[in-house]
C-alpha positions as CSV (number, residue, x, y, z in Angstrom):
1,M,81.8,119.9,99.4
2,A,85.5,118.9,99.7
3,L,86.4,115.6,101.3
4,R,89.4,114.5,103.3
5,S,90.5,111.2,104.8
6,C,90.3,110.6,108.5
7,P,93.8,109.6,109.7
8,E,92.3,107.1,112.1
9,C,89.6,105.2,110.2
10,R,90.7,106.3,106.6
11,K,87.1,107.1,105.7
12,K,86.2,110.1,103.5
13,I,84.6,112.9,105.5
14,S,83.8,116.6,105.0
15,E,86.6,119.1,105.5
16,T,84.2,121.2,107.7
17,V,83.8,118.7,110.5
18,I,85.8,119.0,113.7
19,I,85.2,115.4,114.8
20,C,85.0,112.3,112.6
21,P,81.5,111.0,112.8
22,R,82.7,107.4,112.3
23,C,85.6,107.0,114.8
24,G,85.5,110.2,116.9
25,F,89.0,111.5,115.8
26,S,89.3,115.2,116.6
27,F,90.7,117.6,114.0
28,Q,91.5,120.3,116.5
29,E,95.0,121.6,116.1
30,A,96.2,120.3,119.6
31,N,94.9,116.8,118.8
32,L,96.5,116.9,115.3
33,E,99.8,117.8,116.9
34,I,99.6,114.8,119.3
35,Y,98.7,112.6,116.3
36,R,101.8,113.9,114.3
37,Q,104.0,113.2,117.3
38,K,102.7,109.6,117.6
39,L,103.3,109.2,113.8
40,E,106.9,110.4,114.2
41,Q,107.5,108.0,117.1
42,Q,106.1,105.1,115.1
43,R,108.2,106.1,112.1
44,L,111.4,106.1,114.3
45,H,110.4,102.8,115.9
46,N,109.9,101.2,112.5
47,Q,113.2,102.6,111.3
48,E,115.0,100.9,114.2
49,I,113.2,97.6,113.5
50,N,114.3,97.9,109.9
51,R,117.9,98.4,110.9
52,K,117.9,95.4,113.1
53,S,116.2,93.3,110.4
54,I,118.9,94.3,107.9
55,K,121.6,93.2,110.3
56,I,119.9,89.8,110.8
57,H,119.5,89.3,107.1
58,L,123.1,90.1,106.4
59,F,124.2,87.7,109.1
60,W,122.1,84.9,107.6
61,L,123.4,85.8,104.1
62,F,126.9,85.4,105.3
63,I,126.2,82.1,107.0
64,F,124.5,80.8,103.8
65,S,127.3,82.0,101.6
66,L,129.8,80.3,104.0
67,V,128.0,77.0,103.9
68,I,127.7,77.1,100.1
69,G,131.4,78.0,99.8
70,I,132.5,75.1,102.1
71,A,130.2,72.7,100.3
72,G,131.7,73.8,96.9
73,W,135.2,73.5,98.3
74,L,134.5,70.0,99.7
75,T,133.0,68.6,96.5
76,S,135.8,69.8,94.2
């Protein structure tokens, strides 16, 4: 008996089942396509959040470098 992981609850279940007995996730092709679309939307959302996070980190790195540079210039 081959096992696969349920994408919802991450438990190992038989490959022959159509519905996960633990969480009720349906493995019918239409439902799997909806699940794939949700995963793609979440991936794009996370990608956008990462872009914004990088911009914020670069801004604070610039401010920190500027403060360190000014402090070094004032003490010398």
